[in-house]
Gaussian input, Z-matrix of N, CA and C with variables (Angstrom, degrees):
# hf/3-21g

backbone

0 1
 N
 C     1     B1
 C     2     B2     1     A1
 N     3     B3     2     A2     1     D1
 C     4     B4     3     A3     2     D2
 C     5     B5     4     A4     3     D3
 N     6     B6     5     A5     4     D4
 C     7     B7     6     A6     5     D5
 C     8     B8     7     A7     6     D6
 N     9     B9     8     A8     7     D7
 C    10    B10     9     A9     8     D8
 C    11    B11    10    A10     9     D9
 N    12    B12    11    A11    10    D10
 C    13    B13    12    A12    11    D11
 C    14    B14    13    A13    12    D12
 N    15    B15    14    A14    13    D13
 C    16    B16    15    A15    14    D14
 C    17    B17    16    A16    15    D15
 N    18    B18    17    A17    16    D16
 C    19    B19    18    A18    17    D17
 C    20    B20    19    A19    18    D18
 N    21    B21    20    A20    19    D19
 C    22    B22    21    A21    20    D20
 C    23    B23    22    A22    21    D21
 N    24    B24    23    A23    22    D22
 C    25    B25    24    A24    23    D23
 C    26    B26    25    A25    24    D24
 N    27    B27    26    A26    25    D25
 C    28    B28    27    A27    26    D26
 C    29    B29    28    A28    27    D27
 N    30    B30    29    A29    28    D28
 C    31    B31    30    A30    29    D29
 C    32    B32    31    A31    30    D30
 N    33    B33    32    A32    31    D31
 C    34    B34    33    A33    32    D32
 C    35    B35    34    A34    33    D33
 N    36    B36    35    A35    34    D34
 C    37    B37    36    A36    35    D35
 C    38    B38    37    A37    36    D36
 N    39    B39    38    A38    37    D37
 C    40    B40    39    A39    38    D38
 C    41    B41    40    A40    39    D39
 N    42    B42    41    A41    40    D40
 C    43    B43    42    A42    41    D41
 C    44    B44    43    A43    42    D42
 N    45    B45    44    A44    43    D43
 C    46    B46    45    A45    44    D44
 C    47    B47    46    A46    45    D45
 N    48    B48    47    A47    46    D46
 C    49    B49    48    A48    47    D47
 C    50    B50    49    A49    48    D48
 N    51    B51    50    A50    49    D49
 C    52    B52    51    A51    50    D50
 C    53    B53    52    A52    51    D51
 N    54    B54    53    A53    52    D52
 C    55    B55    54    A54    53    D53
 C    56    B56    55    A55    54    D54
 N    57    B57    56    A56    55    D55
 C    58    B58    57    A57    56    D56
 C    59    B59    58    A58    57    D57
 N    60    B60    59    A59    58    D58
 C    61    B61    60    A60    59    D59
 C    62    B62    61    A61    60    D60
 N    63    B63    62    A62    61    D61
 C    64    B64    63    A63    62    D62
 C    65    B65    64    A64    63    D63
 N    66    B66    65    A65    64    D64
 C    67    B67    66    A66    65    D65
 C    68    B68    67    A67    66    D66
 N    69    B69    68    A68    67    D67
 C    70    B70    69    A69    68    D68
 C    71    B71    70    A70    69    D69
 N    72    B72    71    A71    70    D70
 C    73    B73    72    A72    71    D71
 C    74    B74    73    A73    72    D72
 N    75    B75    74    A74    73    D73
 C    76    B76    75    A75    74    D74
 C    77    B77    76    A76    75    D75
 N    78    B78    77    A77    76    D76
 C    79    B79    78    A78    77    D77
 C    80    B80    79    A79    78    D78
 N    81    B81    80    A80    79    D79
 C    82    B82    81    A81    80    D80
 C    83    B83    82    A82    81    D81
 N    84    B84    83    A83    82    D82
 C    85    B85    84    A84    83    D83
 C    86    B86    85    A85    84    D84
 N    87    B87    86    A86    85    D85
 C    88    B88    87    A87    86    D86
 C    89    B89    88    A88    87    D87
 N    90    B90    89    A89    88    D88
 C    91    B91    90    A90    89    D89
 C    92    B92    91    A91    90    D90
 N    93    B93    92    A92    91    D91
 C    94    B94    93    A93    92    D92
 C    95    B95    94    A94    93    D93
 N    96    B96    95    A95    94    D94
 C    97    B97    96    A96    95    D95
 C    98    B98    97    A97    96    D96
 N    99    B99    98    A98    97    D97
 C   100   B100    99    A99    98    D98
 C   101   B101   100   A100    99    D99
 N   102   B102   101   A101   100   D100
 C   103   B103   102   A102   101   D101
 C   104   B104   103   A103   102   D102
 N   105   B105   104   A104   103   D103
 C   106   B106   105   A105   104   D104
 C   107   B107   106   A106   105   D105
 N   108   B108   107   A107   106   D106
 C   109   B109   108   A108   107   D107
 C   110   B110   109   A109   108   D108
 N   111   B111   110   A110   109   D109
 C   112   B112   111   A111   110   D110
 C   113   B113   112   A112   111   D111
 N   114   B114   113   A113   112   D112
 C   115   B115   114   A114   113   D113
 C   116   B116   115   A115   114   D114
 N   117   B117   116   A116   115   D115
 C   118   B118   117   A117   116   D116
 C   119   B119   118   A118   117   D117
 N   120   B120   119   A119   118   D118
 C   121   B121   120   A120   119   D119
 C   122   B122   121   A121   120   D120
 N   123   B123   122   A122   121   D121
 C   124   B124   123   A123   122   D122
 C   125   B125   124   A124   123   D123
 N   126   B126   125   A125   124   D124
 C   127   B127   126   A126   125   D125
 C   128   B128   127   A127   126   D126
 N   129   B129   128   A128   127   D127
 C   130   B130   129   A129   128   D128
 C   131   B131   130   A130   129   D129
 N   132   B132   131   A131   130   D130
 C   133   B133   132   A132   131   D131
 C   134   B134   133   A133   132   D132
 N   135   B135   134   A134   133   D133
 C   136   B136   135   A135   134   D134
 C   137   B137   136   A136   135   D135
 N   138   B138   137   A137   136   D136
 C   139   B139   138   A138   137   D137
 C   140   B140   139   A139   138   D138
 N   141   B141   140   A140   139   D139
 C   142   B142   141   A141   140   D140
 C   143   B143   142   A142   141   D141
 N   144   B144   143   A143   142   D142
 C   145   B145   144   A144   143   D143
 C   146   B146   145   A145   144   D144
 N   147   B147   146   A146   145   D145
 C   148   B148   147   A147   146   D146
 C   149   B149   148   A148   147   D147
 N   150   B150   149   A149   148   D148
 C   151   B151   150   A150   149   D149
 C   152   B152   151   A151   150   D150
 N   153   B153   152   A152   151   D151
 C   154   B154   153   A153   152   D152
 C   155   B155   154   A154   153   D153
 N   156   B156   155   A155   154   D154
 C   157   B157   156   A156   155   D155
 C   158   B158   157   A157   156   D156
 N   159   B159   158   A158   157   D157
 C   160   B160   159   A159   158   D158
 C   161   B161   160   A160   159   D159
 N   162   B162   161   A161   160   D160
 C   163   B163   162   A162   161   D161
 C   164   B164   163   A163   162   D162
 N   165   B165   164   A164   163   D163
 C   166   B166   165   A165   164   D164
 C   167   B167   166   A166   165   D165
 N   168   B168   167   A167   166   D166
 C   169   B169   168   A168   167   D167
 C   170   B170   169   A169   168   D168
 N   171   B171   170   A170   169   D169
 C   172   B172   171   A171   170   D170
 C   173   B173   172   A172   171   D171
 N   174   B174   173   A173   172   D172
 C   175   B175   174   A174   173   D173
 C   176   B176   175   A175   174   D174
 N   177   B177   176   A176   175   D175
 C   178   B178   177   A177   176   D176
 C   179   B179   178   A178   177   D177
 N   180   B180   179   A179   178   D178
 C   181   B181   180   A180   179   D179
 C   182   B182   181   A181   180   D180
 N   183   B183   182   A182   181   D181
 C   184   B184   183   A183   182   D182
 C   185   B185   184   A184   183   D183
 N   186   B186   185   A185   184   D184
 C   187   B187   186   A186   185   D185
 C   188   B188   187   A187   186   D186
 N   189   B189   188   A188   187   D187
 C   190   B190   189   A189   188   D188
 C   191   B191   190   A190   189   D189
 N   192   B192   191   A191   190   D190
 C   193   B193   192   A192   191   D191
 C   194   B194   193   A193   192   D192
 N   195   B195   194   A194   193   D193
 C   196   B196   195   A195   194   D194
 C   197   B197   196   A196   195   D195
 N   198   B198   197   A197   196   D196
 C   199   B199   198   A198   197   D197
 C   200   B200   199   A199   198   D198
 N   201   B201   200   A200   199   D199
 C   202   B202   201   A201   200   D200
 C   203   B203   202   A202   201   D201
 N   204   B204   203   A203   202   D202
 C   205   B205   204   A204   203   D203
 C   206   B206   205   A205   204   D204
 N   207   B207   206   A206   205   D205
 C   208   B208   207   A207   206   D206
 C   209   B209   208   A208   207   D207
 N   210   B210   209   A209   208   D208
 C   211   B211   210   A210   209   D209
 C   212   B212   211   A211   210   D210
 N   213   B213   212   A212   211   D211
 C   214   B214   213   A213   212   D212
 C   215   B215   214   A214   213   D213
 N   216   B216   215   A215   214   D214
 C   217   B217   216   A216   215   D215
 C   218   B218   217   A217   216   D216
 N   219   B219   218   A218   217   D217
 C   220   B220   219   A219   218   D218
 C   221   B221   220   A220   219   D219
 N   222   B222   221   A221   220   D220
 C   223   B223   222   A222   221   D221
 C   224   B224   223   A223   222   D222
 N   225   B225   224   A224   223   D223
 C   226   B226   225   A225   224   D224
 C   227   B227   226   A226   225   D225
 N   228   B228   227   A227   226   D226
 C   229   B229   228   A228   227   D227
 C   230   B230   229   A229   228   D228
 N   231   B231   230   A230   229   D229
 C   232   B232   231   A231   230   D230
 C   233   B233   232   A232   231   D231
 N   234   B234   233   A233   232   D232
 C   235   B235   234   A234   233   D233
 C   236   B236   235   A235   234   D234

   B1=1.4281
   B2=1.4685
   B3=1.3500
   B4=1.4819
   B5=1.5617
   B6=1.3107
   B7=1.5119
   B8=1.5251
   B9=1.3509
   B10=1.4170
   B11=1.5027
   B12=1.2490
   B13=1.5120
   B14=1.5346
   B15=1.2734
   B16=1.5302
   B17=1.5087
   B18=1.2329
   B19=1.4945
   B20=1.5120
   B21=1.3186
   B22=1.4279
   B23=1.4927
   B24=1.2899
   B25=1.4666
   B26=1.4867
   B27=1.2833
   B28=1.4300
   B29=1.5710
   B30=1.2764
   B31=1.4368
   B32=1.5612
   B33=1.2858
   B34=1.4546
   B35=1.5769
   B36=1.3440
   B37=1.4761
   B38=1.4485
   B39=1.3138
   B40=1.4996
   B41=1.5749
   B42=1.2558
   B43=1.4927
   B44=1.6116
   B45=1.2987
   B46=1.5182
   B47=1.5375
   B48=1.3025
   B49=1.5842
   B50=1.5604
   B51=1.3556
   B52=1.5767
   B53=1.4823
   B54=1.3370
   B55=1.4797
   B56=1.5327
   B57=1.4000
   B58=1.4891
   B59=1.4571
   B60=1.3364
   B61=1.5527
   B62=1.3531
   B63=1.3408
   B64=1.4882
   B65=1.4794
   B66=1.3922
   B67=1.5207
   B68=1.4722
   B69=1.2758
   B70=1.4867
   B71=1.5700
   B72=1.3251
   B73=1.4343
   B74=1.4323
   B75=1.2616
   B76=1.5916
   B77=1.4674
   B78=1.3447
   B79=1.4664
   B80=1.4866
   B81=1.3586
   B82=1.4642
   B83=1.5522
   B84=1.3341
   B85=1.6216
   B86=1.4679
   B87=1.2611
   B88=1.5043
   B89=1.4535
   B90=1.3349
   B91=1.4719
   B92=1.5864
   B93=1.3320
   B94=1.4728
   B95=1.4780
   B96=1.2802
   B97=1.4570
   B98=1.5204
   B99=1.2091
   B100=1.4312
   B101=1.5082
   B102=1.2531
   B103=1.4495
   B104=1.5337
   B105=1.2723
   B106=1.5713
   B107=1.4299
   B108=1.2951
   B109=1.4543
   B110=1.5305
   B111=1.2964
   B112=1.4899
   B113=1.4689
   B114=1.3943
   B115=1.4552
   B116=1.4673
   B117=1.2996
   B118=1.4130
   B119=1.5938
   B120=1.3054
   B121=1.4974
   B122=1.5526
   B123=1.2941
   B124=1.4419
   B125=1.4717
   B126=1.3869
   B127=1.4380
   B128=1.5078
   B129=1.3147
   B130=1.4301
   B131=1.5494
   B132=1.3118
   B133=1.5015
   B134=1.4918
   B135=1.3733
   B136=1.4331
   B137=1.4905
   B138=1.3260
   B139=1.4713
   B140=1.5794
   B141=1.3974
   B142=1.4487
   B143=1.4752
   B144=1.3190
   B145=1.4972
   B146=1.4503
   B147=1.2638
   B148=1.5013
   B149=1.5901
   B150=1.3631
   B151=1.3493
   B152=1.5134
   B153=1.4381
   B154=1.4491
   B155=1.4571
   B156=1.3773
   B157=1.4300
   B158=1.5461
   B159=1.2967
   B160=1.4507
   B161=1.5174
   B162=1.3353
   B163=1.3719
   B164=1.5513
   B165=1.4029
   B166=1.4525
   B167=1.4757
   B168=1.2998
   B169=1.5208
   B170=1.5303
   B171=1.4553
   B172=1.4624
   B173=1.5445
   B174=1.3243
   B175=1.4835
   B176=1.5417
   B177=1.3894
   B178=1.4386
   B179=1.5822
   B180=1.3444
   B181=1.4094
   B182=1.5967
   B183=1.3129
   B184=1.5057
   B185=1.5412
   B186=1.3584
   B187=1.4154
   B188=1.4372
   B189=1.3993
   B190=1.5089
   B191=1.5299
   B192=1.2754
   B193=1.5113
   B194=1.5086
   B195=1.3708
   B196=1.4941
   B197=1.4823
   B198=1.3559
   B199=1.4602
   B200=1.4043
   B201=1.2587
   B202=1.4975
   B203=1.6130
   B204=1.3160
   B205=1.4282
   B206=1.5691
   B207=1.4141
   B208=1.5393
   B209=1.4780
   B210=1.2301
   B211=1.5402
   B212=1.4744
   B213=1.2334
   B214=1.5550
   B215=1.4636
   B216=1.3720
   B217=1.5083
   B218=1.5770
   B219=1.3187
   B220=1.5193
   B221=1.5368
   B222=1.3418
   B223=1.3600
   B224=1.6144
   B225=1.2617
   B226=1.5725
   B227=1.4714
   B228=1.2216
   B229=1.5240
   B230=1.5012
   B231=1.3435
   B232=1.4632
   B233=1.5318
   B234=1.3585
   B235=1.4338
   B236=1.5221
   A1=111.65
   A2=116.57
   A3=117.89
   A4=110.39
   A5=114.43
   A6=117.17
   A7=106.11
   A8=116.27
   A9=127.59
   A10=108.49
   A11=119.75
   A12=121.71
   A13=107.07
   A14=117.39
   A15=116.81
   A16=108.41
   A17=119.87
   A18=133.60
   A19=108.02
   A20=117.49
   A21=123.55
   A22=110.35
   A23=122.36
   A24=122.99
   A25=113.72
   A26=120.68
   A27=122.04
   A28=113.76
   A29=115.91
   A30=120.61
   A31=108.30
   A32=116.53
   A33=119.05
   A34=111.38
   A35=110.79
   A36=114.45
   A37=119.51
   A38=114.91
   A39=123.41
   A40=110.46
   A41=116.24
   A42=120.76
   A43=115.79
   A44=113.67
   A45=118.38
   A46=105.48
   A47=115.01
   A48=124.57
   A49=103.58
   A50=111.97
   A51=114.15
   A52=105.32
   A53=116.17
   A54=121.84
   A55=106.85
   A56=112.09
   A57=121.49
   A58=108.74
   A59=112.90
   A60=120.80
   A61=110.78
   A62=116.78
   A63=125.53
   A64=116.85
   A65=107.66
   A66=115.59
   A67=105.43
   A68=122.58
   A69=129.05
   A70=108.91
   A71=116.93
   A72=118.24
   A73=117.10
   A74=114.74
   A75=129.95
   A76=107.08
   A77=119.09
   A78=124.92
   A79=113.23
   A80=115.96
   A81=119.51
   A82=110.07
   A83=109.13
   A84=122.63
   A85=101.23
   A86=115.13
   A87=125.45
   A88=110.78
   A89=111.73
   A90=119.98
   A91=104.39
   A92=119.48
   A93=121.88
   A94=110.14
   A95=123.36
   A96=123.90
   A97=116.81
   A98=122.51
   A99=125.87
   A100=112.53
   A101=116.43
   A102=120.61
   A103=117.67
   A104=116.16
   A105=116.33
   A106=111.26
   A107=125.98
   A108=131.68
   A109=109.52
   A110=118.61
   A111=121.02
   A112=109.04
   A113=122.84
   A114=125.72
   A115=112.56
   A116=122.71
   A117=120.66
   A118=113.77
   A119=110.87
   A120=118.55
   A121=109.80
   A122=117.72
   A123=121.18
   A124=118.40
   A125=112.74
   A126=119.21
   A127=114.17
   A128=117.42
   A129=117.08
   A130=113.87
   A131=115.15
   A132=122.31
   A133=110.19
   A134=118.00
   A135=115.41
   A136=112.42
   A137=118.27
   A138=120.85
   A139=117.42
   A140=110.75
   A141=112.30
   A142=110.63
   A143=116.33
   A144=127.42
   A145=112.30
   A146=113.77
   A147=123.18
   A148=103.33
   A149=119.16
   A150=123.48
   A151=119.12
   A152=113.37
   A153=117.08
   A154=109.26
   A155=120.50
   A156=124.90
   A157=107.86
   A158=118.73
   A159=121.27
   A160=112.90
   A161=122.89
   A162=127.09
   A163=110.69
   A164=115.57
   A165=118.01
   A166=102.93
   A167=118.15
   A168=123.06
   A169=106.94
   A170=112.61
   A171=113.62
   A172=113.86
   A173=117.10
   A174=122.15
   A175=111.46
   A176=113.58
   A177=118.92
   A178=118.19
   A179=115.95
   A180=120.53
   A181=100.02
   A182=116.13
   A183=125.90
   A184=103.92
   A185=121.29
   A186=127.17
   A187=107.76
   A188=111.82
   A189=113.11
   A190=109.86
   A191=118.09
   A192=122.65
   A193=108.00
   A194=110.79
   A195=112.10
   A196=106.26
   A197=117.97
   A198=126.50
   A199=107.54
   A200=115.54
   A201=121.63
   A202=104.45
   A203=116.00
   A204=125.22
   A205=112.47
   A206=111.96
   A207=116.77
   A208=110.48
   A209=121.62
   A210=125.66
   A211=111.23
   A212=118.60
   A213=122.01
   A214=108.24
   A215=111.31
   A216=117.03
   A217=107.39
   A218=115.67
   A219=119.10
   A220=108.55
   A221=121.84
   A222=123.74
   A223=110.76
   A224=111.48
   A225=119.89
   A226=104.58
   A227=116.83
   A228=123.98
   A229=107.14
   A230=114.78
   A231=122.22
   A232=105.17
   A233=119.81
   A234=120.10
   A235=112.75
   D1=140.10
   D2=-179.48
   D3=-92.94
   D4=157.05
   D5=-177.40
   D6=-68.65
   D7=166.28
   D8=-173.44
   D9=-54.97
   D10=-48.60
   D11=-178.27
   D12=-94.89
   D13=94.09
   D14=-179.45
   D15=-148.40
   D16=153.24
   D17=178.88
   D18=-134.48
   D19=131.38
   D20=169.06
   D21=-100.52
   D22=134.96
   D23=-177.29
   D24=-118.10
   D25=-14.81
   D26=179.12
   D27=-166.56
   D28=147.04
   D29=178.27
   D30=-125.05
   D31=117.89
   D32=-176.31
   D33=-84.48
   D34=167.19
   D35=-175.65
   D36=-59.23
   D37=-21.24
   D38=179.67
   D39=-94.88
   D40=11.46
   D41=174.32
   D42=86.85
   D43=7.57
   D44=179.49
   D45=-78.59
   D46=134.85
   D47=179.17
   D48=-113.89
   D49=128.62
   D50=175.51
   D51=-117.69
   D52=161.16
   D53=-178.58
   D54=169.66
   D55=-154.56
   D56=178.73
   D57=-132.63
   D58=157.08
   D59=172.27
   D60=-147.30
   D61=160.69
   D62=178.34
   D63=76.08
   D64=174.50
   D65=177.65
   D66=-135.97
   D67=114.66
   D68=-0.42
   D69=-62.52
   D70=157.66
   D71=-179.56
   D72=-76.76
   D73=144.66
   D74=-179.84
   D75=-128.99
   D76=137.89
   D77=173.67
   D78=-73.94
   D79=142.76
   D80=175.00
   D81=-132.39
   D82=165.54
   D83=165.31
   D84=-127.50
   D85=137.84
   D86=175.73
   D87=-131.37
   D88=134.36
   D89=-177.59
   D90=-145.73
   D91=154.00
   D92=178.04
   D93=-65.80
   D94=-32.77
   D95=177.42
   D96=-82.10
   D97=-24.18
   D98=-174.14
   D99=-111.44
   D100=-20.38
   D101=-169.93
   D102=71.41
   D103=-157.65
   D104=-179.67
   D105=-83.76
   D106=125.09
   D107=-178.78
   D108=-116.75
   D109=121.96
   D110=176.22
   D111=-72.31
   D112=119.36
   D113=-175.67
   D114=-66.47
   D115=-16.83
   D116=179.16
   D117=-63.89
   D118=-18.01
   D119=174.94
   D120=-65.57
   D121=-16.97
   D122=178.11
   D123=-102.25
   D124=0.05
   D125=-177.74
   D126=-59.88
   D127=130.71
   D128=-175.23
   D129=-90.51
   D130=-11.13
   D131=-178.06
   D132=-108.34
   D133=126.59
   D134=-179.95
   D135=-63.80
   D136=142.71
   D137=-176.35
   D138=88.72
   D139=-12.44
   D140=-178.17
   D141=-82.30
   D142=142.99
   D143=170.64
   D144=-118.05
   D145=129.32
   D146=179.79
   D147=-84.59
   D148=114.26
   D149=-177.36
   D150=-96.38
   D151=-10.43
   D152=177.75
   D153=-174.66
   D154=131.90
   D155=164.53
   D156=-78.11
   D157=133.58
   D158=-178.09
   D159=-112.43
   D160=-20.50
   D161=-173.93
   D162=-166.04
   D163=158.84
   D164=-179.59
   D165=-152.57
   D166=138.59
   D167=-175.62
   D168=-112.60
   D169=-178.74
   D170=-171.38
   D171=-70.35
   D172=-14.91
   D173=175.47
   D174=-91.17
   D175=14.29
   D176=-179.95
   D177=62.19
   D178=17.42
   D179=179.95
   D180=-80.12
   D181=144.22
   D182=-170.45
   D183=-119.69
   D184=123.46
   D185=158.36
   D186=-82.13
   D187=139.63
   D188=-176.91
   D189=-151.23
   D190=167.47
   D191=169.49
   D192=-105.56
   D193=144.50
   D194=-177.69
   D195=-141.79
   D196=158.48
   D197=173.52
   D198=-111.42
   D199=133.54
   D200=177.26
   D201=-152.18
   D202=131.32
   D203=179.72
   D204=43.31
   D205=42.07
   D206=173.12
   D207=85.61
   D208=-3.33
   D209=-176.86
   D210=-108.06
   D211=142.64
   D212=169.20
   D213=-99.01
   D214=128.42
   D215=-174.55
   D216=-134.07
   D217=153.51
   D218=174.65
   D219=-86.46
   D220=142.42
   D221=174.77
   D222=-136.35
   D223=163.72
   D224=174.13
   D225=-115.11
   D226=128.94
   D227=-179.57
   D228=-118.05
   D229=129.45
   D230=177.08
   D231=-116.02
   D232=92.72
   D233=-177.18
   D234=-69.26

């Protein structure tokens, strides 16, 4: 089950859903086997917060928006 404030943005061919949850927003990936996972756990840069998953491919790579040092950037996450 997703938190009250949540948005799904894409569903991958393997059933992974990506989007954002909470206030302030954090990115997530959701699958029936892993449950809801906060994408910030995969951030490669210290201080980076993933604010929304925007897409997921067949290899489960996730495109996302992140905030780091006051800027919003696009990132590719390979969990």
